[in-house]
N, C-alpha and C positions, 0 to 999 in steps of 0.2 A: 320362274327363277326362285330357288329355295332360300337365298339370302337376299333380303331387300333392305337397303338403307331407307330410313324414315326421315322426314323433314326436320324432326326435333333432334336428330343426331343419333337416335337409337337404331338398332338393327333387328329386323325380324327374320328369324330362321325357321324354315319349314323343312322337316325331313325326319329321319329315323335315328333314334338313340339306341346304341348297342352297349351293354355292360359286358366287358370282356370277362372271362372266367378266371383270369390270371390272379386277381386280387381277392377272390371269394367275397364279393361285396355283401352278401347276406350275413356272413359270420363276422367279418372284420369291420363293416361299416365304411370301407374304403373301396372306391371303384375307379376304374379308368373308363372314361366316356369316349366313345367313338361316334362322331357325328357324320352321318352319311347323306349329304344332299345329292340330288341328281347330278351325276357326272363327276363325283370325287369323294374323298374321305378327309376328315379333319379330326385330330385327336387333342383332348385336354390332358395335361399331365396328371398323374395320380395324386390324390390328396395325401399329405404326410403331416405328422405332428411337427409343429413349429418349436423353436427354442423357448424355454421358459422366460417369461417377462420378469423385470425387476420388481421386487416387492414395493408397495407404496411406502412413503414416509409421511410423518405427521409433523406439521409445522407447529402446532400447539395442541395441547390436550387440556380441556377444562372439565373439572369434576365438580358437579353440583350436588350438594347434599339436600335431601328432602326428608320431611318428617317420617318417623317410624310408622309403619302400617299403611302408608299411602302407596299407590301404584306409581312407579316412576315413569316419566315420559320416555319414549323411545330415544335411544342414543342416535346422534346424527354425525355423519361424516361429510363435510362440505369440501368439494373439489376446489383446490386452489390452482393446480397446474396439472394438465393431463399427462405430462411426460411424453416419451417417445422412444425410438430405438436407443437403447443404452441409457435412457434417462427415466428415473422413477417418477411416478405420479406423486403429487403432494396434496395432503388433506389437512383440514382442521377438524379435530374430533371433540365432540361434546358428549360427556357421559353424565348419567344421573344415578345416584346410589342412595339407598335408604340409611338414615341414622340408625344407630344401634337401639336395641330394646332398652327402655328406661329401667334402672335398677330399683330395688325396693327402697322405701323411705328409711332414713337413718333413725337410730334409737332416740336421739335428742334433737331439738330444733334450735338450740342456742349454744354458743361457745361456753358461756358461763355455767351451763348445766352439764357440761361434759364431765365424765368420770375422772379425767386426769387434770382437771382445773380446780384450784382452790380459790374461790372468789369471795370468801368471807371478808367483810369489812371494806370492800371496794368502794371508792368514792370517785367523783368526777376528776378526771385528769390522771388517774392511775393507769398502769399498764400491767401486762402479764409477763412475769420473769420466770425462767426455768430454775427450779430449786432441786439441786442434785440429791440432797438428803431425802426429799420426799418423792423424787422422780415425777414431779408434777409441775405444771405452770401455776404460779402463785401470784395473786394480785398484790402489787406493791407500787409505791410512788416512784416515778422515773427519776433516775439520777441524771441531773442536768445542772448546768451553771445557772445560778439565780443572781440577779442584780442588774445594774449596780445599785447599792445602797449608798446614799450620799449624805454627808454631814450638812449641818447648817453652816453659816459663815464661820470662818475660823475666829477664834478669840485672839485679839492682838495682845502682845506682851512687850513690856519694857522693864528691864531690871538686869541684875547680874547673877541670878540663880544659875545652877548647873543645868536645869531643864524646866520646861513649862509645857503644860498640856494645852494644846490648841483646839482639839476637837475630839469627839467620841462618836462612834456609830454602833448602835445596838442591832444585833441580828437575832431574829426569832429562832426558836428550836426547829431543827430539820429532822426528817425521819432517818437520816443516814449521817455518818461521820463526814466532816468536811474540813477544808482548810481555806483561809481567806486569801484572795488575790487583791492586793491593795495598789492604788495609784492615786496621785494627786500632785499638788505643787503649792509652794508658799514663797513669800518674799521676806528676806532678812536684811538687816543692816547692823553694823557694829563699829568697832574701832580697829586700828591696825593690829591689835593684839587678839582679837576674838576670832573664833572659827565655829560656825553654827551649822549643825547637821540636823536631819530629821530622823525619827525612829517611830515605828509602829509596833505596838505590843497588843497581844490578845490576852484578855483577862486582866490581871492586876497591872495598872499603868506603870508601876515601879519595877515589878519583877516578872511580869508575864513574858511568854515566849515572844521573841522578836520575829515578826513576819514581814517587815518592810523597812526600807531605809532610803534616805536621800542625802547626798553628799553636797555640802556647801563650800563656801570660799572663805579664806582668811582676808580680813581687811574691812575698809569702810564703805566700799561700793555696794549698792543694793544688789543682792544675789538672788537668783531664782533657784530654789531647791526643788528638784523633781523627785517625787517619791515613787518607788516601784517595789515589786516583790523582792524580799531578801530574808532568808532564814539563817538564824545564827547557829544552827546545828544541822547536820545531815538529815535529809528527808528521804527515807527509803520505803520499800513496800511494807515493812513492819514497824516503822518509826511512828511515834505519836507526837513528835515535836510539832508545835503549831497547829495541832489538830483539835477540833471541837467535836465532842462525842455526840452521837445520835441522841436526839431528845433534849439537848442542853442548849440554853441561850448563851449568847456571847456578846461581849463588849470589846470593841477595838479602840485604842487610843492613839492619836497622833501627837507626838511630842517634839518640841524643838530642844536640842541639846547643845550647850556651849562646851566644847571639848578642849579648848586651850587653857593653859595655866595662867589665868588672869581673873581679876574681879571687875574688869571694865563692864560698863553697861552695854547691852545689846537689845535689839528689837526684832519682833516679828510683825510685819505690816498686815492689816486685815484685808486690804483691797485685792481682789482677784484670786485669793487662795481657795483651795477646795480639797476635800478628802473623800475618796470613794472606795467601796469594798464590793468585790464579787464573791459569791459563795461557790466554791468548787468542790464537788464530791471527791472524797479520797478513799 
């Protein structure tokens, strides 16, 4: 018997194989097989090209950079899902690429030695600022708020003068022009006829520019006068009112002023008062 079933489920066939000439198997690589066991014929269908499968997809692509001049490891594609009819296979892809060739060393090793930097006179804490006139970076002190500078305890006052100096704060010279930002508080007491305010002047305590003010109350009750920034003239981009020039020292004076038409006695109490100044670049 030419076809014999085997115990393991396979089949053994013994017979003759005939390649029909219809498909020119030697030139096309495709053949029709005719199996001829004793007593009959059996045909296998001709082999034909199948439909193109779907291209694979990549779930992730990881690119690893390795040093220039070294041999990269082989890239790997790890199968995640084999896919099936109408379903693309899925892979994770890992690639290795070389870093680019290093460029030549620069002409200078430090920023301060660069041709477009003027570092003359630089000291600790300075920074580089672009100077349009020179088309270079120039070393300069940074413009930043400095302070607060605080006075000692306020000087108490009792009398009937029009004003009294309560405290002064000296500010050292700065490398740029600036204006003061003042704040503070004081305690006053008077009579029903008195009204006591606070004024801050820069420079001369009698005629210097007014850069701060605090408004008081009329009467005998102890009043808290809060001092804040106040300029007695407009401050614009070109104005110099209240401004301290670069390189100049400055003294700021806190004064109490009695503004009512009276000669009654009034007081400034020493307890709890303070006068502070911030330096603000202008």
